[in-house]
N, C-alpha and C positions, 0 to 999 in steps of 0.2 A: 153241363146238361148232356149226358151221354146219348140220349135218344134223339137229339135234335138233328144230328147228321151221322151218316154211316162212318165207321172208323176209318175205312179206306180213304175217305175224303180228307182226313187229317194227314194220313201218310203221303198222299199223292196230291196235295193242295195245288202244286204248280201245274200239274196236268189239268186239274179242274179249272183253274183260272185260264189256261190256254184255250180250253174248249169253250169256256164262256166268252172269251175274247172273239173267237171265230164266229160263234153264234151272234154276238153283238155286231160284228162286222157285217154278217149276212143281213141282219135285220136293218142296219143303218143304210146299207147299199140299196136294199129293197125299198125302204122308206123314201130315199132320195133319188130313185132311179130316173124319174122324169126330169128332175133338176140336173142330173148328170148329163142326160142326153141333150138337153137344150142349153147346156153350159151356163146354168143359172147360179152365178156367183152373186149372192144376194147382198152381202155386205160390201161397203166401199173398200175396206181394207183387203178383202179377198181379191177384188179386181186389181187393186194396186199391187198386191203380191204377185199376181200373174204377170203384170206388166214389168215388174222388177226382174222376175226370172227370165222373161223373154229377152229383156235388154242385156242381161248377163250372158245368156246363151248366144246372143248375137254379137258378142265381143266387147261389151262395156266392161270396164275394169272391176276387179274384185272389190276394191276399196272405194269405188265411185258409186254411191247409191243415189245420186241425183236422178230424178225422173224427168228426162228431157222432153217428154211429150206434154208436160205441164209447164206453164210459164216460159214458153220458148223466147229467146234462144238460151236463156240462162239455166232453165230446169228448176224443178222444185226440190228443195232440200228435205230428204226423208231420213228420219232419225233411226231407222231400223238397222239390223245387222244381216249378214248373209247366212246366218246359221240355218234359218228355216227355209232359205232358198235351196239348200243342198238336197234334201230328199225330193223336192219337187223337180228340180233340174235332173236329178238322177233317174227318177221314174220316167220323165219325158224322154230323156236320151235313150233309155233302154226300150221303151215302147215304140220309139220311132224305127227301131230295127224290124218291127213286125207290122206296123200300120202307118197311117197318114199322120201328119203333124197335128191335125185337129183332134183325131181320136186319141193320139198320145197324150194330149193335154186333158182330154176327158178322163182318161185312165188315171192320170196323175192327181187331178183334183178329187177323184173318187177315193184313191188309195192313201194319199199322203196324210189326211187327217186321222186315219185309223191307226197309223204307226205309233204315235205317242200314247194311244189308249191302252196298249199292252203294258208298258212300264207303269202307267197310272194304276191299272188293276192290280199288278203285282205289288206295288208299294202300298196301296190301300189294304190289300189282303194282309200284308206283313204288319201294318199298324194294328189291325183288328186282332190278329193272332197274338201280338205282343202285349196289348193293353186290355183286351176283353177275354178271349179264350181261343185256344188253338183251333177249335172246331166251329167257331162262330162266323168265320169269314163268308160262308155262302149268304148270310143275311146282309152282308155289306154289298154284295152284288145285286141283291134285291132292292136295297135302299137306293143304290146308285141309279137304278132304273127310273126312279121317280125324281131324280135330281135333273130336271129338264135343263136348267141353266148350265150345269156342268156338261151334260151329254151334248148339248147344242154346239159346244166348242170342238167336238170331234166328229160331227156329221160330215159325210162326203160333201165336197165343194166348200167346206169351211176351212180354207187353207191358210188363214192367218196364223200368227204365232201363239195365240192363246192356249191352244191344246198342249203345245210343248211347255209353256209356262206352268200350266196346271200339273203336268206330269212331273216337272222338276220340284214343284211344291210338295207333291205327294211323296217323292223320294226324300226330300229334306225332312219331312215329318216322320217318315219311317226311320230315318236315322236318329231322330230324337227319341223315338219309342224303343230303339234297340238297346237291350241290356248289355251288349258287348260294346264297351265304351270306345275302343279304338275303331271298330268297324262303323259304329254309329256316327262318330265325329267325322270320319272320312266321307260317309255317304251324304251327310248334311252339308259338308264343306264343298264337295264337288257339285252337288245339285245346286247349291247357291251360286257357285261360279258360273255354271252353265246358264242358269236363269238370268243372272246379270248380263251375261254375254248376249242374250236374246233381247232383253229389255228390262225396264225397271218396274213393271206392273206389280210384281210381288215383293217389292222392297220392304214394305211394312212387316209382312209376315216373316221374311227372311231375317230382318233385324230382330224381331221377337225370338226367332229360333236361336240366334247368336246369344242374346241376353239369357235365354233359358239355360243354355249350356254353361254359361258362366255361373249362374245361380246354382246349378247342379254341383259345380265344383266348390262353390262357397259352402254348400251344405255337406259335401263329402269330398275330402281330399283325394279319395280314390278315383275321382272323375278327371284327374289332371290329364290322363292320356286322351280323354275325349276332347278337351279343349285344345290340347297340343295338336292332335291330328286334324281337328277342325280348322284351327288357325293356319296351319301349314297348307292344308288343301285349299282353303278359301283364298289365301293370298297367292299361292302359286297358280291355282286354277283360274282366278280372275285375271292375273297377269297374262297367262297364256291365251285366255279368251280375248283380251284386249288386243294382243298382237295379231291374232288370227282373224278376228271378226270386226274390230272397230273400223268404221269407215273413215275416209279422210276427214270428213266434217266432224266426226266424233273424236278425233285426236286433238281437238281443241277443247278448252275447259267448258263444255256445254253441260247443262244440268239434267237433261232429259234422257240420257242414254249412258252406257258405259263409256266413260271418258277419263281423262286424267283426274277429274274430281273424285269419282267413285272408285277408280283404281287405287288412288293414293289412300283413301279411307280403308279399303279392303286390305291393302298390303300393311298399312300401319296397324290396323286392328288385329290382323292375323299374327303379325310379329309380336305384338304385345301379349296375345293369348299364349303363344309359345313361351314367351318369357315368364308369364304367370305360372304356367305349368312347370317350368324348370325351377322357379323359386318355391312355389307352393308351400307356404308356412303351415305349421301344424294347427294353429288356432283359427276358428272360423271367422272371428272378428278381424284378424289380420288379413285373411283372404278377402273378406268383404271390402276392407279398406283398399287393398290393392286393385280389386275389381273396379271399385268406384273411381280410383285414380286413373285406371286405364280408359274407362268410359269417358271421363272428363277430358282426357288427353285427345281422344279421337274427336269428341265434340268440339273442343277448342281449335284443333287443327282445321276441321271443316269450316268452322265459323270464320276463322282468321284468314285461311287460304282461299276459301271459296264463298265469300259473303253473298254473291249473287244467287247462290243455290240454297238459301235459307227460306225462300218463299215457294210459291207454286212452281213446280219443275217445268211446266209448259212455257212459262215466261212470255205469255202473250200480252199485248198492250190492252189497256182498258177498252179501247175502241173495238178490238177483235173479240174481247170477252163479251161486250155488250151486243155486238152484231151477230156473233156466231156461237161461241162456246157456251154461253148461258142457255142456248136453245137445244143443245145436244141432249137427247133423251136419256142416254145411259149415264150422263153426268148428274142427273136429277136424283134426289133421294127416293127411296121406295114408296114413301107415303104420298108422293105426288103422282104415282101411277094408278091405273085402274085397280080396283080391289081384287079382281081375279088374278092379276099379275102378282099382287102382294101376297095372296094366299099361296099361289104356286111357288113363289120364291121363299117365303118365310117359314112355311110349315116345317120343313126338315131341320133348318137351323134352330128354330125355337124348341122343337121337341128334343133336339140333341142336348140342349142345356140341362134338362132333367137327367138325361143319360150320363153326361159328364159329371154331374153332381153325385150320382150313384157310384160311378167308377172311382171318383176321388175318395168318396167315403169308404168304399170297399178296400181300396189300396191303403188308405190311412190306417186301417185296422190290422193290416197284415204285413205289408212290405214297403219299407221306406223308399227303396230304389224304384219300385213300381209307382209309388206316389209321385216321386219327382218326375218321372217320365210322363205319367198321365196328366199331371198339372201343366207340364210344358206344352203338350199338344192342346189341352183344353183351353188354355189362355189364348192361344192363337185362333182357335175355332170361335170362341166367344168374341174376340176382337173383329173377326170377319163379319159376324152377325151385326155388331155395332156399326161397322162401316157401311152397311146397307142403308142406314139412315143418313148417310152422307152422300153416297153415290150408288146407284143400282148396279153399276158395272162390277161391284164386288160379289154379285150373286153366284157366279160359277165357283169361285174359291170358297165362299161361305157354305155352299151346299156340299162341296167336296169334303171340307174339313168337318162338316157336321155328321158325316156318315158313321164314323166310329162311335160318336156319342149316341146316335140313334140305335146302333146295333147293341151298345152296352145296355141301353134301357130295355130293349126287347129281350135280350138274352137273360137279363136278371129277373124280368117279370114273368116270362113264359113258364118257368118251373112252378110258379104258384098255381097256375091254372092247369098245367099238365098233370100235376099230382092229384087233382080233384077226383073224387070217386064218382062224381056225376059226369058221365061222358058228354052230355050236351054242354054243360058248363065248361068242361075241359076244352072241347073243340072251339066253342064260341069265344072263350077267353083267349086262347092262343091266337085265333084269327084276328080278334080285336087288337091284341097286343102287337101283332105284326103290322097291321094296317096303321095303327096310331103310332107305335114306337118307331117304325121305319119311315115315317113321314108320308105315307101313302094316302092317308085319310083325306087330307086337304085337297090335293090334286084330283083324287077320284070323286070327291063330293062336288067339285066345281062342274063336272060333267052332267050332274043331275039337276043343276040349277039352271032354269031357262035363261038364256041370254036376252038382254034387251035388244030389240030389233034396231039395227043400225039406221041412222038417219040418212037421208039422201046425200048429204054432204060427206058423211063418213064413207058411204059406198063409193062416191067419186074419188075420194082420197085413196082408198084401198085399191080401186081399179088402176088409178094412175101409178101408184107405187109398184104394182105388179107388172103393168104392161109397158110403161115407158122404157125400163132398162132391158126389155126382152130383145132377143136377137131379131125377132120379126119386126119390131118397131125400129130397131137400129139399122136394119138392112138398107133401106133407102138412103139413110144418112151416110152409110159407108160407101155408097156408090157415087157420092158427090166428089168433085175434085178435092184433093187433099188441101186442108187449110186449118186454121186455128178457130175453134168453136168457143164462143163465149156462152157458158151455160151455168147451171146451178153447181154449187160446190159439191153437193151430194151426187150429182149425175156425172161429173167429169171423170172419175175413175172408171166407171163403166164404159163411157164413151171412148176413152183412149185404149181400153182393153179390147173392145170388139170392133173398132173401126181404125183406120189409118190416120185419123185426125189428131191434132193437138188440142189442148184446152188451156185454161188459165189457172185454176186452183182446185185442189181437192181438200178434204177435211183434215189437213195435217198442219199442226200448230206452228211449225217453223216458218210457214209461208204466210204469215199474218198479213203483210201488205197486199198480197194477191187476193186473199180471202176477203179482206176489207173492201177491196175494189169491187169484187163481184157483188157482195152484199149491198154496198152503197149504190151501185149502178141500178140494180133491180128495184131498190127502194126510192131512188131519187127521181128527178125529172128526166124527160127524154134528152134534153140538152146535156145534163150532167152525165147521163149514161153514154151519150155519144162521145164525150170527151174521154171518158175512161176506156171505152171500147176502141177508140182510135189510138189512144196511147198504148194499149195492149196489142195493137195490130191484129185484131180479130177479123176473120173473114166471114164468119157466120154468127148468128145469135140463135140459140136453141132453147126452147122452154118445154116443160111438161106441165100443162095446166092441171091444177088440183093436186100435184105431188106435195108431200108433206112440207118440204121446204118452201114451196110456193105459198102455202097458207101463212107462213111467217111474213112474207112480203106483203100479202094482202092485208094482214092484220096491222102491220106497221105503217103501210102507205098504200091504201086502196086505190088511190089515184096516181100512184107512181108509175115508173117505166114498166114494171112487170104488169101492173093492173091494166095499163093501156094495151099491152100486147095481148093479154088474155081476152080483153073485150073486143079485139079486132081493130084497134086504133093505132096501128104501127106508124111511126114517123116516116117521112118521105125518104130518108136515107137508108131505110131497110126495104129490100125487095123480097116479097114472099116467094118461097120455093114450094111448088106443089108436091104434096105427099099423097099416098093412097088414102082413100076416103076414111077408112077405119083406123088410120094411124093416130095414136094418141099424142104424138109430138107435133110441135110447130117450129118451123125453121125459116130464117130470113138470111139473105145475102146482104152483107154490108156494102153500100154503095158509097164510094169515096169521091 
């Protein structure tokens, strides 16, 4: 469709993407400016990331990722890697040359999430240029604008590792879409290695990318250089990532991070792929048999060597699952959320299914290599959509992977209306195609549907969630003598980040006993809570009435320890500490 974009946009696509990135950065900073100023790290993981970076800059070891401000004196075992700490620490260190430490951190939390957005935009542009049309990529930037789940991972103050994970996924997919087999295999292999070095969140998609390349080779022996470069780069890159970034705890055979478990799988799988490429028999049946044998070998190795890693990777106890993990919102399927969230999340991925079908149909009529590459990416995108009905946390990846399919739908339908002799029909058809095809119709329509007025209970919960973690609310807590604060699992990361206090447990699955203790104490009787709080050597008890996690305690045990505290019936072994009248928090000193 030659009239869709100026020809110069095709020749200078990288410059266009760079400009779009800068504009997106400006918009995101503007959008989050107040949050940057008040150091509003909304998510628990963002607060924990900042505490981890501070600890490293203060001298904690590179391979020691325990958070010693949680569960003192032992510290909480955090399963992350230092990879994402590097840009944050670098930005803080440079900014401190020109401003105060607090402002340096504000600069870092504003700038760091924007860095992986550029490689994501470049990779996504390449996928669209390779699978749809060289001039269709501006539509991808439009579709991405309506992918709120994806964009939310790159907004200033969103400093956790998800943005980098999404960028690596986009690069891996761009490698799958690359017609140059050697370069494509290398890109997918290195992106996979970096992603695994950060975390295992994209493991399902990366495994599908590996399988897709093997099937490409089964269909076409000429793809042997793709699987050879992929195998070598994923094995070598993962080994290097393990050596550089695996924490001391992750050098044991744990299941939830890059450890000897996944390192051995990657090295074995990569070596077998190099061997397959070297052997590469002429018949496709022989190649399929060898591929199946290699896959079974990796699966058998994993099952026999690491049987503990055949179930859920978190490895939490049934008690922690019942008390905590089953109540995590992002771990719930999309149909258990409000319908507005469902529409906002699902519109783009569902529309993209039609686009992928058209792209596969078009490629099947003309170019078998294009068909292989299109199918490879399409299967991963549809899988991400399916995973939303398991856990909503798949939404950022599902929307990202849907962009190319949505662009394909719009790009193939627009000429039908553009060529109409009726100018009204032409313009209206193109606008409707863009709005519907790029997934914009659903999110835009929501804005015109009146919202149901929130109940008084919902208003209280929203106010508590916003005000309790604020710097204003935490300031009087920070001024108390340093101690260990027994508080909600979801409030602890914020507490240790903006005050000098320690706490007991954050929402990190490796610390199941501490999480269980907090959940049981607030649900149990005052005597049971006292025994746990004494054992944990807490100096203070802190609550945020009506905060989301508090509603779990009230629903499970309305007359339990938390319920008594909220109603003002604190036991004698707790001494109330006066806070400003408008402070939403309540705190007591433990009297021993």
